[in-house]
Structure formats: structure tokens, C-alpha cells
C-alpha positions as a printed NumPy array, in Angstrom:
array([[ 63.819,  95.994,  60.118],
       [ 62.311,  95.974,  56.648],
       [ 63.652,  97.136,  53.439],
       [ 62.118, 101.086,  53.381],
       [ 63.251, 101.424,  57.602],
       [ 66.315, 100.157,  56.345],
       [ 66.203, 103.163,  53.404],
       [ 65.274, 105.892,  55.932],
       [ 67.568, 104.687,  58.622],
       [ 70.819, 104.798,  56.659],
       [ 69.511, 107.629,  54.546],
       [ 68.864, 109.788,  58.199],
       [ 72.47 , 107.829,  59.17 ],
       [ 74.879, 110.18 ,  56.036],
       [ 72.415, 113.424,  57.13 ],
       [ 69.718, 113.215,  54.805],
       [ 67.167, 115.333,  56.408],
       [ 63.087, 115.397,  55.19 ],
       [ 59.844, 116.485,  56.01 ],
       [ 57.151, 115.066,  55.049],
       [ 53.966, 116.955,  53.25 ],
       [ 50.348, 117.157,  52.535],
       [ 48.702, 118.64 ,  49.564],
       [ 44.886, 118.593,  48.681],
       [ 43.41 , 117.044,  45.602],
       [ 39.917, 116.372,  43.978],
       [ 38.914, 116.804,  47.627],
       [ 41.595, 113.389,  48.65 ],
       [ 44.65 , 114.518,  51.208],
       [ 47.643, 113.408,  49.507],
       [ 51.449, 112.908,  51.456],
       [ 54.327, 112.61 ,  50.754],
       [ 57.961, 113.19 ,  51.599],
       [ 60.165, 115.749,  50.402],
       [ 64.197, 114.334,  51.197],
       [ 67.271, 117.143,  51.099],
       [ 70.475, 115.518,  50.471],
       [ 73.43 , 115.925,  53.312],
       [ 75.522, 117.855,  50.881],
       [ 73.112, 121.106,  51.153],
       [ 71.049, 120.027,  48.26 ],
       [ 68.593, 121.014,  46.529],
       [ 65.119, 118.572,  46.762],
       [ 66.368, 114.606,  46.386],
       [ 63.544, 113.578,  43.581],
       [ 63.923, 110.176,  44.29 ],
       [ 64.242, 110.733,  48.208],
       [ 67.094, 108.784,  49.664],
       [ 68.928, 106.036,  47.633],
       [ 67.346, 102.636,  47.766],
       [ 70.216, 101.056,  49.925],
       [ 69.104,  97.88 ,  50.722],
       [ 69.395,  97.401,  46.772],
       [ 71.868,  98.639,  45.393],
       [ 75.956,  98.146,  45.517],
       [ 77.109, 101.772,  44.305],
       [ 74.535, 102.938,  47.212],
       [ 76.217, 100.846,  49.86 ],
       [ 79.774, 101.225,  49.164],
       [ 79.396, 105.404,  49.477],
       [ 78.151, 104.296,  52.7  ],
       [ 80.423, 102.411,  54.223],
       [ 82.521, 105.518,  52.279],
       [ 81.527, 107.109,  54.943],
       [ 82.431, 105.051,  57.662],
       [ 85.742, 105.604,  60.494],
       [ 88.282, 103.465,  60.344],
       [ 87.511, 101.612,  63.384],
       [ 83.74 , 101.418,  62.241],
       [ 84.818,  99.203,  58.862],
       [ 86.438,  96.663,  61.374],
       [ 83.417,  96.537,  63.409],
       [ 81.526,  96.208,  59.921],
       [ 83.524,  93.631,  58.207],
       [ 82.517,  91.888,  61.149],
       [ 79.135,  92.088,  61.744],
       [ 79.192,  91.718,  57.713],
       [ 80.986,  88.639,  58.218],
       [ 78.172,  87.072,  60.617],
       [ 75.167,  88.008,  58.513],
       [ 77.434,  86.216,  55.44 ],
       [ 78.773,  83.236,  56.752],
       [ 76.452,  82.574,  60.003],
       [ 79.654,  82.827,  61.979],
       [ 79.723,  85.095,  65.279],
       [ 83.346,  84.99 ,  65.454],
       [ 85.032,  86.65 ,  62.862],
       [ 87.787,  84.759,  61.442],
       [ 90.596,  87.033,  59.61 ],
       [ 92.064,  84.072,  57.705],
       [ 88.827,  82.554,  56.301],
       [ 89.309,  83.456,  52.765],
       [ 88.321,  86.805,  51.504],
       [ 85.909,  85.461,  49.268],
       [ 82.592,  85.696,  50.916],
       [ 82.848,  89.735,  50.79 ],
       [ 82.736,  89.759,  47.27 ],
       [ 79.097,  87.951,  47.759],
       [ 77.487,  90.251,  50.332],
       [ 74.922,  91.326,  48.903],
       [ 73.479,  95.022,  49.371],
       [ 70.873,  93.686,  52.088],
       [ 72.944,  91.764,  54.097],
       [ 75.674,  95.017,  53.614],
       [ 72.716,  97.338,  54.912],
       [ 72.36 ,  95.566,  57.803],
       [ 75.993,  95.59 ,  58.968],
       [ 76.214,  99.137,  57.988],
       [ 72.981,  99.059,  60.611],
       [ 74.445,  96.901,  63.088],
       [ 77.57 ,  98.751,  63.157],
       [ 75.892, 102.424,  64.113],
       [ 73.827, 100.121,  66.645],
       [ 70.553, 101.51 ,  64.42 ],
       [ 69.802,  97.755,  63.541],
       [ 65.851,  96.883,  64.91 ],
       [ 64.919,  93.635,  65.201]])
């Protein structure tokens, strides 16, 4: 998945909604997307967070997972970072601190079965 596709998929999974709008300006049609935050707030001018590029945004997303989902997330992240399918809890946990936001975004989407190759 491309980073923009990941950002949108995570935002939708977290309860963001959007509405595509079009306006005509100087004879040209301009398309844009209005995002609404999951807390019922107003329109987000910047859209949803850049999950694949922001560790803080990915931490906030991770916090929404259920305990069983967090276990699956950790296993998925291990597979992405270390490259081994079998998660070994006895491994040195230092690998997790080096995981990028992009790796965490992929693990998050795989955890929720939203990843598209």
C-alpha cells in the first residue's frame, strides 16, 4: 500500500470520516476532501494524521487496540522489522524501539486485516 492509502485506511479504522467536495474556481473544477475527527469535532483542515510518517500518530493509533490486538500488532511488527515470521518473546526487545512509523502503520493495518499488498 502507498503511504497515502495507509493514512486513509488507518484514519477510517480510527473513526475519521470524510466528504469529497468540488468547487468551480475560474472555470476550473477543484476537488478536495474534508475530514472530520472521530471525536465529533469539526472539520480537520490538515486532514487526518500522517500515520506512516509520524511516530506520535502511530502511538495514538496503537493505544486504540484491544489487548489481544496489541499482541498481534507486536507479532506483525516483529515480522516486519526482524523479517522472521515466528515471533520470539525472548528476543531482545531493542528491535521495537527502532521500528519506524511506516513499519508500525503496516503492522497496525495487518493487525486489523486492512493491509492490501
